[in-house]
DRENFI-916279 format. One record per residue (C-alpha): residue in three letters; x, y, z. Coordinates in pm, whole numbers, padded with zeros to 5 digits, always signed. Example, Ala and Ser with C-alpha at 12.3 -4.5 7.8 and 13.67 -1.06 7.14 Angstrom:
% residues 2
Ala+01230-00450+00780 Ser+01367-00106+00714 
***
This chain:
% residues 475
Met+00000+00000+00000 Ala+00138+00341-00100 Glu+00256+00571+00172 Pro+00175+00943+00194 Ser+00522+01021+00056 His+00422+00855-00272 Asp+00680+00935-00542 Phe+00556+00870-00894 Phe+00906+00846-01037 Ala+01019+00593-00778 His+00758+00347-00895 Ala+00759+00402-01272 Ala+00976+00344-01578 Leu+01023+00719-01600 Asp+01246+00971-01426 Arg+01162+01332-01349 Gln+01428+01477-01579 Thr+01300+01278-01878 Ala+00939+01367-01799 Thr+01022+01739-01787 Arg+01214+01720-02115 Val+00935+01535-02300 Leu+00679+01777-02155 Gly+00884+02075-02274 Asp+00907+01935-02627 Ala+00534+01867-02637 Leu+00445+02220-02529 Lys+00677+02412-02762 Gly+00457+02672-02928 Ala+00165+02616-02687 Glu+00016+02879-02459 Asp-00041+02647-02166 Gly-00035+02287-02055 Glu+00085+02046-01790 Leu+00153+01688-01698 Phe-00086+01562-01433 Leu+00015+01244-01246 Glu-00223+01058-01016 Tyr-00229+00756-00788 Arg-00555+00665-00613 Gln-00678+00402-00369 Ser-01047+00371-00290 Glu-01279+00141-00100 Met-01648+00103-00026 Leu-01823-00119+00225 Gly-02201-00141+00217 Phe-02408-00310+00488 Asp-02771-00375+00399 Asp-03053-00595+00524 Gly-02841-00723+00813 Arg-02535-00831+00617 Leu-02236-00704+00425 Lys-02355-00677+00065 Thr-02078-00474-00098 Ala-01704-00462-00038 Ser-01470-00317-00298 Phe-01112-00199-00311 Asp-00954-00035-00615 Thr-00626+00123-00712 Ser-00559+00329-01020 Gln-00276+00538-01152 Gly-00189+00723-01466 Phe-00114+01059-01623 Gly-00287+01319-01833 Leu-00092+01543-02070 Arg-00248+01865-02195 Ala-00147+02127-02450 Val-00353+02445-02494 Lys-00342+02702-02772 Gly-00608+02967-02802 Glu-00936+02794-02726 Thr-00810+02457-02848 Thr-00709+02185-02605 Ala-00535+01859-02689 Tyr-00544+01595-02418 Ala-00396+01247-02396 His-00388+01011-02100 Ala-00266+00665-02008 Asn-00282+00436-01706 Glu+00084+00343-01754 Ile+00342+00587-01622 Ser+00640+00521-01846 Glu+00865+00705-02087 Ser+00717+00529-02389 Ala+00358+00609-02288 Leu+00447+00972-02220 Lys+00617+01007-02559 Arg+00311+00868-02736 Ala+00093+01119-02553 Ala+00335+01401-02632 Asn+00322+01315-03000 Thr-00058+01343-02987 Val-00089+01676-02805 Ser+00202+01848-02985 Ala-00018+01877-03296 Val-00197+02165-03121 Ser+00131+02330-03022 Arg+00243+02338-03386 Gln-00070+02517-03508 Gly-00018+02884-03594 Pro+00272+03100-03478 Ala+00478+02995-03177 Thr+00379+03147-02845 Asp+00523+03154-02495 Val+00379+02920-02236 Ser+00180+03106-01969 Ala+00352+03172-01639 Ser+00331+02898-01379 Pro+00132+02940-01057 Gln+00297+03065-00740 His+00425+02791-00513 Thr+00250+02743-00182 Asn+00316+02546+00132 Gln-00047+02544+00247 Ser-00174+02207+00360 Leu-00543+02190+00447 Tyr-00575+01824+00543 Thr-00378+01531+00673 Pro-00169+01319+00435 Glu-00273+01009+00631 Asn-00420+00727+00426 Pro-00763+00652+00579 Leu-00782+00309+00416 Ser-00486+00177+00614 Gly-00587+00329+00948 Met-00861+00080+01027 Ala-00866-00295+00966 Phe-01124-00443+00729 Glu-01263-00662+01006 Ala-01309-00358+01230 Lys-01502-00175+00959 Val-01736-00470+00908 Ala-01785-00508+01283 Leu-01868-00137+01312 Leu-02129-00160+01038 Gln-02284-00456+01220 Thr-02294-00254+01541 Ile-02457+00040+01362 Asp-02719-00190+01210 Ala-02803-00343+01549 Tyr-02816-00002+01719 Ala-03056+00136+01458 Arg-03290-00165+01483 Ala-03298-00137+01862 Ala-03354+00239+01860 Asp-03711+00229+01726 Pro-03953-00066+01693 Arg-04072+00072+01359 Val-03730+00021+01194 Ala-03781-00227+00911 Gln-03460-00182+00713 Val-03116-00032+00768 Ser-02844+00048+00516 Ala-02503+00184+00613 Ser-02190+00246+00411 Ile-01829+00354+00457 Thr-01639+00506+00164 Gly-01273+00606+00166 Glu-01019+00738-00079 Trp-00652+00837-00081 Gln-00532+01036-00382 Ala-00178+01152-00456 Val-00130+01401-00741 Glu+00162+01585-00893 Ile+00145+01861-01152 Leu+00451+01935-01366 Arg+00503+02222-01611 Ala+00759+02274-01883 Asp+00953+02539-01687 Gly+01025+02292-01406 Phe+00734+02399-01185 Gly+00600+02116-00971 Ala+00318+02091-00720 Arg+00212+01792-00511 Asp-00097+01722-00308 Ile-00208+01428-00093 Arg-00587+01416-00062 Pro-00774+01186+00177 Leu-01153+01167+00151 Val-01401+00973+00364 Arg-01777+00948+00391 Phe-02019+00764+00618 Ser-02390+00727+00536 Val-02686+00557+00700 Ser-03041+00514+00571 Val-03334+00382+00775 Met-03682+00275+00666 Leu-03962+00298+00921 Arg-04283+00100+00880 Asp-04600+00194+01065 Gly-04893-00020+00963 Thr-04933+00019+00589 Lys-04715+00329+00573 Gln-04339+00332+00532 Glu-04089+00614+00488 Thr-03712+00651+00466 Gly-03470+00890+00632 Ser-03096+00926+00579 Phe-02793+01111+00704 Gly-02432+01125+00593 Cys-02112+01301+00687 Gly-01754+01317+00569 Gly-01451+01522+00479 Arg-01080+01515+00406 Ser-00952+01323+00706 Ala-00904+00974+00845 Tyr-01207+00765+00937 Gly-01175+00831+01308 Glu-01343+01170+01311 Phe-01655+01050+01132 Leu-01680+00699+01272 Ser-01666+00787+01641 Glu-01951+00645+01848 Ala-02099+00989+01902 Lys-02096+01067+01528 Trp-02251+00744+01402 Gln-02512+00737+01676 His-02611+01093+01585 Ala-02636+00989+01220 Val-02864+00696+01305 Lys-03088+00910+01529 Glu-03112+01178+01260 Ala-03207+00924+00992 Ile-03477+00779+01220 Arg-03604+01128+01305 Gln-03634+01221+00936 Ala-03821+00900+00856 Gly-04053+00961+01151 Val-04130+01312+01029 Ala-04206+01175+00682 Leu-04453+00924+00830 Glu-04647+01212+00985 Ala-04631+01439+00680 Arg-04937+01553+00490 Pro-04943+01635+00115 Ala-04772+01965+00041 Pro-04976+02257-00092 Ala-04893+02411-00428 Gly-04869+02770-00547 Glu-04668+03085-00486 Met-04568+03133-00125 Asp-04297+03270+00101 Val-04029+03014+00177 Ile-03776+02992+00459 Leu-03471+02781+00373 Gly-03285+02622+00662 Pro-02907+02661+00706 Gly-02639+02424+00576 Trp-02732+02160+00319 Pro-03009+02368+00153 Gly-02713+02558+00007 Ile-02716+02284-00258 Leu-02985+02490-00431 Leu-02744+02784-00431 His-02469+02561-00571 Glu-02676+02423-00857 Ala-02899+02712-00955 Ile-02644+02993-00915 Gly-02293+02852-00870 His-02259+02684-01208 Gly-02364+03007-01378 Leu-02066+03180-01214 Glu-01806+02940-01356 Gly-01571+03098-01608 Asp-01632+02872-01907 Phe-02005+02944-01928 Asn-01941+03318-01902 Arg-01659+03321-02158 Lys-01885+03142-02404 Gly-02177+03374-02325 Thr-02408+03090-02222 Ser-02464+03194-01859 Val-02745+03421-01746 Phe-02473+03613-01556 Thr-02250+03680-01860 Gly-02132+04040-01885 Lys-02282+04145-01553 Ile-01967+04205-01347 Gly-02024+04519-01142 Thr-02403+04507-01163 Arg-02659+04415-00900 Ile-02786+04062-00946 Ala-02902+03986-00590 Ser-03072+04151-00297 Pro-02861+04377-00073 Gly-02678+04179+00193 Val-02622+03874-00028 Thr-02252+03782-00028 Ile-02143+03453-00182 Ile-01790+03313-00188 Asp-01622+03002-00316 Asn-01387+02896-00038 Gly-01141+02622-00127 Val-00928+02660+00185 Ile-01150+02547+00475 Ala-00946+02290+00663 Asp-01056+01926+00627 Arg-01367+02008+00424 Arg-01484+01780+00144 Gly-01459+02047-00126 Ser-01126+02197-00017 Ile-00805+02176-00220 Ser-00455+02280-00112 Val-00376+02319-00484 Asp-00614+02265-00771 Asp-00552+02018-01054 Glu-00350+02273-01251 Gly-00120+02357-00957 Thr-00290+02685-00862 Pro-00323+02724-00484 Gly-00674+02689-00344 Gln-00814+03025-00238 Ile-01122+03227-00144 Thr-01300+03388-00439 Thr-01574+03644-00380 Leu-01848+03596-00638 Ile-02126+03825-00516 Glu-02065+04104-00266 Asp-02362+04278-00106 Gly-02572+04179-00407 Ile-02318+04295-00670 Leu-02155+04042-00906 Val-01779+04084-00860 Gly-01613+03768-00992 Tyr-01622+03430-01159 Met-01454+03100-01074 Gln-01167+03042-01317 Asp-00932+02774-01435 Arg-00619+02874-01628 Leu-00761+02845-01979 Asn-01073+03055-01926 Ala-00892+03307-01706 Arg-00633+03367-01981 Leu-00896+03406-02252 Met-01100+03645-02037 Gly-00799+03850-01924 Gln-00844+03746-01561 Lys-00647+03551-01302 Pro-00696+03183-01218 Thr-00883+03140-00891 Gly-00778+02786-00797 Asn-01091+02630-00947 Gly-00930+02415-01218 Arg-01050+02068-01123 Arg-01075+01725-01285 Glu-01224+01392-01184 Ser-00907+01196-01258 Phe-00599+01178-01482 Ala-00831+01068-01764 His-01005+01409-01770 Ala-00897+01760-01864 Pro-00955+02029-01600 Met-01237+02283-01612 Pro-01373+02552-01379 Arg-01547+02383-01085 Met-01674+02493-00746 Thr-01506+02393-00417 Asn-01704+02499-00105 Thr-01964+02753-00219 Val-02104+02952+00071 Met-02341+03240+00135 Leu-02219+03446+00431 Asn-02417+03543+00738 Gly-02675+03817+00754 Lys-02815+03990+01060 His-03153+03826+01122 Asp-03244+03582+01396 Pro-03393+03269+01233 Ala-03679+03251+01484 Glu-03773+03611+01407 Met-03760+03534+01033 Leu-04021+03260+01077 Lys-04253+03502+01259 Thr-04267+03724+00950 Val-04432+03454+00737 Lys-04810+03421+00762 Asn-04852+03124+00526 Gly-04550+02959+00374 Leu-04304+02672+00365 Tyr-04005+02592+00585 Ala-03763+02380+00376 Val-03499+02206+00588 Asn-03354+01938+00361 Phe-03332+01879-00013 Gly-03297+01568-00224 Gly-03262+01547-00599 Gly-03324+01823-00846 Gln-03294+01930-01206 Val-03113+02245-01319 Asp-03056+02405-01657 Ile-02709+02552-01607 Thr-02747+02797-01896 Ser-03067+02958-01770 Gly-03041+02867-01403 Lys-03396+02729-01401 Phe-03439+02467-01131 Val-03679+02215-00980 Phe-03570+02085-00638 Ser-03750+01833-00420 Cys-03771+01886-00044 Thr-03702+01576+00165 Glu-03802+01757+00484 Ala-04037+02053+00489 Tyr-04304+02205+00712 Leu-04592+02445+00681 Ile-04553+02791+00834 Glu-04886+02920+00965 Asp-04917+03257+01136 Gly-04542+03270+01195 Lys-04514+02923+01347 Val-04377+02596+01210 Thr-04662+02347+01212 Ala-04730+02028+01014 Pro-04466+01841+00815 Val-04543+01804+00443 Lys-04422+01571+00170 Gly-04401+01605-00205 Ala-04293+01972-00199 Thr-04073+02104-00479 Leu-03922+02449-00529 Ile-03946+02580-00885 Gly-03778+02889-01026 Ser-03454+03029-01163 Gly-03135+03113-00979 Ala-03114+03468-01113 Asp-03471+03542-01005 Ala-03433+03368-00667 Leu-03136+03590-00581 Thr-03361+03897-00604 Arg-03631+03737-00387 Ile-03409+03703-00079 Ser-03558+03945+00173 Met-03399+03822+00499 Ile-03065+03654+00572 Gly-03009+03469+00897 Asn-02710+03485+01131 Asp-02682+03106+01156 Met-02460+03012+00862 Ala-02371+02642+00861 Leu-02178+02414+00629 Asp-02322+02091+00496 Pro-02217+01768+00672 Gly-01971+01674+00396 Ile-02159+01464+00143 Gly-02168+01664-00182 Thr-02052+01548-00525 Cys-02095+01778-00824 Gly-02140+01657-01179 Lys-02048+01858-01486 Gln-01985+01738-01841 Gly-01957+01380-01718 Gln-01706+01456-01442 Gly-01777+01428-01070 Val-01575+01607-00800 Pro-01630+01643-00423 Val-01777+01978-00318 Gly-01920+02156-00018 Val-02202+02406+00034 Gly-02318+02633+00312 Gln-02561+02911+00390 Pro-02757+03074+00671 Ser-03136+03058+00693 Leu-03295+03257+00410 Arg-03637+03406+00348 Leu-03739+03399-00019 Asp-04051+03593-00113 Arg-04315+03440-00338 Ile-04142+03130-00468 Thr-04335+02876-00676 Val-04392+02559-00477 Gly-04506+02242-00648 Gly-04702+02007-00424 Thr-04951+01724-00414 Ala-05241+01897-00242 Ala-05499+02105-00423 
***
């Protein structure tokens, strides 16, 4: 098993000097490019219906070689790190470098010593037998916690990724990225009715933090509580109404409906609803949104991105004014801006693109309890499940997995089948109150874009949105 000091050139038929020379030849005449090396270990254990149903362990390694000229990108990858494989890739991508007049390769990122998470490999910190025994204990605890529990599913997922980014001028950046996640789902049955609740948590650390007895017991209790609420829920009403969003995970709506529209590629191509609006008001006063890639141990954080740019904090909206986009190197260069540490890729087999890290709306000044009192008839949305978003327009449909009626300023009956319908650009202008209770999600987010998935985080305080369309099941 690889150690945190993993050295790609100690385990491959390739030395650093040769790799740098081949890279330099491949990028002659290009405007940008890099060699991205990756080694990854991953595992998943799934316990369902009282037994271990899934247990997998995988390792992968390889490189991706990229050459960029103008808007054109050539990319080649291989799962063999060797001189011959690298030369074949170089021959492929150098075709782009030779197009048109020769240019100088863009300046490399600044080096950084920031380290936001442990280099410890979570997979080796806990024996397989101990993981299975823990899942058995969690299953038994959940079944004993409530007589209505009919089914329990629990899973442990871990990953250890080592990356190195090399550039033709000798620049090199390394990062060791652990990633863990624990999830539990519980189905309650009460007579002829049955409902499911779930809870998960994770981050960039070893298993210990998220598999402590206190943490997994809290997860089980939360899953049972959610399922119990769902059993009592009545059909949700439909129509336009005022909505209070809870703090934390409801920020996923912010991520999907607004965040993608603030990524550099969509704005360079003119396909985002926010294109050309830097310096203009796009949100209610008080709305400040940042993309923060440097929160220690968080799922979406990155010490350096997949182009070697240090992770950083990028202000996107400040007091309602659009002030910035999230940029990788290619789109930043073409837009005359600076990279923001948002160049991310799923693996060595994928070219980087602008992606979010931890996208967060900052605190406002309102007390959440006082916010609820301002709503006569509305919806209190605490948790979200799946949704559909048109990134170009920002139009969204999101389903609420936990929501309640607000009647005369008080939270009353739970409802099921509620969906929020609207567009991100419009929703930003409908925020009338911002709570002082900002929270981050528990560490479970994965973002998909153009077929690539990367770990992300979200966060927000409680929000009041005026007159949002709610789809429901009640007349």
